[in-house]
C-alpha positions, -999 to 999 in steps of 0.1 A, spaced: 518 717 -307 494 695 -288 492 696 -250 514 664 -246 542 679 -268 538 714 -252 541 698 -217 573 680 -227 587 711 -243 582 731 -211 598 703 -190 567 692 -173 566 655 -163 528 652 -167 504 668 -191 481 674 -162 507 695 -145 511 716 -177 474 720 -180 470 731 -144 495 759 -151 479 771 -183 465 806 -178 490 814 -151 526 802 -159 518 791 -194 497 809 -220 463 797 -232 463 777 -264 463 798 -296 441 775 -316 412 755 -302 400 730 -328 378 710 -304 375 707 -267 401 679 -269 424 694 -296 441 725 -284 473 739 -300 501 760 -284 526 780 -305 563 775 -295 569 813 -296 542 817 -269 557 791 -247 592 805 -252 579 839 -241 563 824 -210 596 807 -201 617 837 -210 636 817 -236 653 841 -260 656 869 -235 693 860 -230 699 868 -267 703 904 -259 729 897 -232 766 905 -234 781 873 -219 800 845 -235 768 833 -252 764 866 -270 801 865 -281 796 830 -294 765 840 -314 784 869 -329 813 846 -340 788 822 -356 771 851 -373 805 863 -386 814 828 -399 780 825 -417 784 859 -433 819 853 -446 837 873 -420 813 902 -415 788 906 -388 
């Protein structure tokens, strides 16, 4: 995703704020087409924000995901 979309995805109000944090809070872009066209992968941004880390938890979210998995698989997990 381009910087504008990546900034919004990360919850930054301004692209400049996102770009200031690239290399510290957020990862470097994975693909650099030109100096103006840089692309970030969602998986890289998710890792930087620890999204998905809660999937291994055992709280109500984990129980909910298990129930959805059971429903999708016809009653088996």
